[in-house]
Phi, psi and omega in degrees: 000127183278129180276126181294143180288143178285131179287141177297143183266352182266158182278160176259141175289153179294343181278351182087008179293165175299129180303148175286149170301142186303321181296327177293315180294319179298314179299319180297313182297314180305313183290314184286317177293323176298320179297320181289321180292322178293322177290324178295327183275353183308318180297339181288334180246355178062038185295144176206156175234104185061232178278352181276122177268116181288349178269004181293135182301337181294329182296307180297316178300317181295323178291319178301322178282322189277317190305316177300341177283346180294306177291333179293315181296330179268010175061035178260354183204153181247161180298326178296323175298334180273007176091025181241024176289126186295330184291342183262000187295308181296320179302313181299318182295319180296315178295329178297312180300319181294316181296320179295323179296321184272339186257312189297309181303312178298326177297316179296321177298310181297323183294319181287325178292317180281337178069018179073009186290120175057031180251355183074016176233154184292155179293148181290151178285129175307139186297338179278348181277130185294161177304128190277000183239141168275169186306318181293319179296318183294321177299322177295318177296318178298316181297317182295318182297317181286307191281327187256345185235292191296312183292307181298319182292317179288324177305316182279305189283321177265325181286302182275298193294321179295320179298315180295310183291328177292331175287325178280327180230078187278347182303130185267144175237132180132197184235114175048242185287351180259012178276160178221147171296150174304325180295327177291327177292316176301321177297324181291323177294322178292325178298317179292322180293324176298321180290322180294320178294320186292324184257002175063030178214138179291342177300331179292351174296347178299339181293350176304324186285311174296332178299324175299323175297317178294322176297320180293319180296322176293320185289317183275325182271336177079000184229151179288343181303319179299300181300326180293316178293318175299315183298306180297320182295316178297317181294318179295321178299316180291325177295317184293325188254007177279149174297138182288000000 
């Protein structure tokens, strides 16, 4: 009787290279995600090295941008694995527009009805209050949201971490096109945990829910453009509609 071959438990790179041993991927994820969570928690302990304050936001942003290049430099991961495949760009943009159309209007309606009460988000700006930014200020807000928040966070959490965790935990949860790998859901939890540690409040765990939207955009579109635009768009929407 022929014994069926056991399927490998580790993920394969998009390049077709031999998959890494599972223990190597687990160790890599543990070290890189642990470094990000430690940097996120630095404000809780006021850590510093001489004159360098480890709780400075530039430190965390730099880690988010740099760490995925460590396995890339060691040829353990490809840029396409990280969500930069050129063939998926237009598909990701189309899915992003559809998702924004179906998600953002109901969120704004719910936000105004709930008034931000006990949701961990600021109260909405009364509709009669004028827009609180002039064009120059708003351009700075947009640049900050993309360059300091959406791009670094999505590059690490959806580009690197979701790819690795989805390879480790590929079983999908959900219904058809609305399903996600268990690894993507776990990555969203770590994303929420990093925010809770950074701001020192469990209310920040609420970013787990928009993170699932970003994870879905990465999973279905295959490119980082989708989650980056959704992330920045959601943050900018809240800034524009928050009470001054």
